[in-house]
N, C-alpha and C positions, 0 to 999 in steps of 0.2 A: 415480509419484504424489508429491505434496508431503505426505508422511505421516510424516516423521521429525522428531525434535527438532532445531532449527536452532541455537539459541544456548543455552549452558549458564548461564543466569542463576541467581541464588540460588533454589534450590528446597528448602531445608532445611525440615523439618517445621514447619508453621505452622498456627495455629488458624484464620486467616482470610486472605482475599485481598482487599485493598483496591483497588477499581477506580474511577477517576474517569470520570464520564459527561459528555460534552460534546456534546449533541445539535446545538447551534448553530442553523443556519437551515433553512428549508424542510422537506423530508421527513426531514431528520436527526432532527427531533422525533418522527417516526413509526417510523423503523427502529431507532434506538438502544434505545428501550424493548423492542422485540422481541428484540434481542440480549441485553438484560439478563434477560429472562424465560427464555431458553434457558440462560444461565449458571446461573440459579437452579435449573433443573431437573436439573442434572448430579449433584446429591447428593454422595456421597463421592468422586467422581472428582477433585474439586478441593477445596481448603480452602473453608470457608464464605465465600461472597462478601459483601463489604460495599461498598455503592455510595455514592459521593459525587457529587452533582449539581453541575455547574459551568457557568459562563457564558462564552460567546465568540461572535463572529460579527458580521455586518452589523447585525442588529437591535439588538444591544448597542451598537454604534457609534452608531446613530441616536439612541439614548436617552442614552447616557453620554458620547459623544465619543471613546471608545476601543473597539477590537474585542476586545482581550484583557486582561481585568482582571488586575492583579498578584496578586489573591487566587487566581485560577485557577492561575497558574503555581506559586505557593507551595504550594497544596493538592496539585497533582500531584507535587510533590517528596516528599510524604508517602505517595503511593500506590504500589502494586506494579505497576500498569499502567493503561491508559486506553482508552476508546473515543471516537472523534470522529465526528460525523455528517456534516455538509456545511456549506459556507459560501457565502453569496451575495455574493461579491466583485463590485463594479461593474466594468464594462468601461471606464468612463471614469475619468479621474483625479479623485480626491476628496481634498482637502487633509486631512491628518491620519490618513487611513485606511491601514492595512497589513493584509494577509491574516493572520488569527490562526493558521492552520495552518502557514503559512510561518514565522511568528515562533515558534511552539511548537517546531518542528523545531530552530530555532537555540537557543532558551532551554534545551532539554533535551538538546541535542546528539544528536538523532535523525538520524544521518547517512545512514541507509539507508532507502529506501522499497522494500519487497519486495512484488511483485505476482504471485502465481501465477495463470496462466490455464490452466484445465484443463476440457476438455469432459467430459461424462458419457457413458460408453459404454452401449450398449443393454443389455449384460449385465454384471453386477458384476465378473466376472473378465476381461473384455476390456480391451485396451489402448485408452485414449482417443485420439481423432484429434488432439487438441491437448493438449499437456502441456509447458508451458514456464513459466519464471519470469523476470520482468524485475526486475533489481536496479538501482535508480536512485540515483545520488548525490544527496543531499537538501539540501545546504547551500551549494552553489556555483553555478557556471555563470552564466547571466544572472539567476538568481533572487536574487543578492545585492542586486538592486534599486538599483544605483548608476547613475542615469540623469540626463542633463542636457538641458535645452532652451535653446538660445541663438538669438538673432536675428542673422542675417547679411545681407549685401547681397542675397542670393538668396532670402531668406525664413527661416522657422524651420528649425532643424537640431537633430535629436535624436541623442543618443549614449548608449550603454549599455556598462558595463564587464562583461566576461566573465572570471570568475575561475576558474582551475583550479590547484590546488596538488598537489604531490607527496604531501603528507600525506593529504589527503582522497581522492585517487585510490588510494593504497595501501590505505587501510582499507576502501574500498568494494570494491576488488579482493579483499581477504581475505574479506570477507563473501560475495562471489560464489563464490569457490573453496570456502568452507566449505559453502555450500548445495549446490554441485555434488557434493561428496563424499558427501552423503546421498541422491543420486539415482542411478538405475541407469546412465544414460549417462555421467555425469561429464564434461560438456563445458561450457566457458565460451566465449561469443562476445563479443568486445569491439566495441562499437558506437562509431563515430567518423566524423569527416570530416577526417582529417588530410591528405588530399590537397589540401585548400584551407586549412584552419586548422591549419597545420603546427606552430605553437607551442603553442597551447592544447590542441587535440585530440591533437597529437603527444605532449605531456607525459602526458595521460591514457592514451593507448595504451601508451607505453613503460613507464610506471610499473606498469600492470597486468600487462603481459607479464613484468615482472621479479619479480612476487610469488612464483612458485614457487621462484625462486632465492635468496630472502632467507634469510640464515643462521638467523634465528629460527624459520622454519617447518620447517627441518630435513628437507626432502624430503617433507613431509606431502602436498603437492599434485601429486606426480610422476605420479599416475595420472590426473589431470585433463587432458583434451585442450583445447588453446587454439586457438580460431579467431578471426577478426576480420572485420568487415563494415562497409563504408561505409554511413552511415545511410540514404540514400535507396534504395540497393539492398536494405538490410535490410527496409525497409517493403514494397517490392515482393515480396521473397521470403517475407515473413511471410504475405502473403495467398495467394501461389501455392503455397508448400510449407512450411507451418508446422512440419511434422514434422522439419525439419532442425535446429530450435533446441531447446536444453535450458535453459541459464541464459544470459541476455543481461545484460551489465553496461554501463551507459551514463551519460554526464553527465546532469545534472538535466533540461534541456530535452528532449533526445532521449528520455530514459527516460519522461518525462511523455507525450509524443506516442505513442511505441511501445506503451506499456501500455494507453492508451485505445483505440488502433487494434486491438490484439490482442483486446480485449473483443468486438469484432464477430465474431470467430471462434467464440465460444461463445454468441452470441445476444443478449447484452444487457450493458450496464454494470451492471445490477442483479444480476449474478451474480458479479462480480469483487471479491475482497477485497484488502486490503493491510494491511501494518503499517509504521509509522514506527519504526525500531529504532535504538537505540544499544547501548552495551556493558552498560548497567545498567537500561535502561527500554525499554518497548515500548508503542506506542499503535496499536490497530487503527483502520482507517479505510476504509469502503467507497469504491470508486473513483468511483462516480457522484456527480453534483453535487447541488445543493439542489432541482432540478426544481420551480421555482415554478409551472409549469403544472399540476402534479397535486397540489400541496400542499393538504392538508386534505380530499382526496377519498377517502382511505382505500384507495388502490390502489397505493401505493408498494411496490416489491419489497423485502422485508426480507432476502433471502437473502445479498446481499453483506455486509450488516452482521453477519448471523449467522456467515457464514464468516470475517469479520474477527475476531470474538470467538474463533473456533476457532484462527485463526492466531496471535492474541495468546497464547493458552494454549500453543500449540506452542513458541513462542519462550521461554516461561517454563518449559518442561519438563513441562507437564501433558498428555502425549501421549494418555493414555487418554480424557480429557474431549474433547480436540480431535478424536480419531478418531470418537467417538460423534456429535459434531455433524456432521462431514463426511459420515459414512455416512447420517445422517438426511436431510440436505439432498440428497445424491445420490439417495436413494430418491424423494423428493418430485419432483425434476426428472425422473427416469427414468420414473416412472409417468405424469407429465404431466396429472394430473387436477385439481390445485390449483395454478394458475399465475396470476400477475398479467398485466395487459394487455400489458406490454412483451415478454412471452414468448408472446403469442397467446392467453392465457387470459382469464377473466372474474372471477377470484377477488379478494377483498379482502386487504389486508395481514394482517388478523387471521386470516383463513382459512388463509393460507399459514403463518403462525406456528403455528396450531393443528395443521396437518398435520405440521410439523417436530417439535413437542412429542410428538405421537402416535408418530412413528417413534423418538424417543428411548427 
């Protein structure tokens, strides 16, 4: 299970824990307050939380002409961590618009998106059917958003730059190996398509395979088994035999697709948490989107946001508080009496939150 401290960020005795809250768009405004309430209920397991409400998103863009205010970025630099809800980025090109979550990852150097996907076993002591972690490089690949549209004799032609660097590949590799060390199986699978993209994916693959041999790690990762998988085969095997995977490390685009696909294995995107992590800051973010079709109906599943708060705490070193949240969520799911419609239930967001608070 994903139940150990992952990164040893500064956890010296402090009186308070300053957390930025960015609900952003859609159901983000419903699930982030639920996560806030759970953090408040932890009592002495974490320093007293102080919350800073911040703006970002498509709605901000339509009002102000920018999706990520400078004030939000500067305020986050004074926080100990953050929670981000969801963003309603348009599928069409909109002049001047850039996804605020993508921009935040760059501004704060949150180079790793870590998404544990774990099913809940029928009995607390049993091994879950699905227990894997997708570690996604967060700053490069096609998401550098360097695109060009030109007019040729044959019509319009679009091109995009795909950036893979040794530096980014090495540090995401280290993150993956570090996470694997804290898990029973201690296995890392490198996801790539270097049989076709031999230069870019080739560099990603080669760099990560070399991580255990780096002089500065001094043999730390020698116990970790290294596997690799072509991305299309990885998707197929993910659905056929998810038990073969432990920690998967992938470039940005592959990691995005794989982690969303893996959510189907546990029933809903509304259950899967993530964090955007750097060396000195971590921001929790539920994997689901803004879900405009259910916005305002009070039926959004808050469990992914609540689990993201727990994952944020785990990266910060507050494992006792994270454990309490994870156990409470697992109990609610296991009992199956208070579930939102995405999980086949009829409960409201508030009812699920109340059930989790009761288990705490």
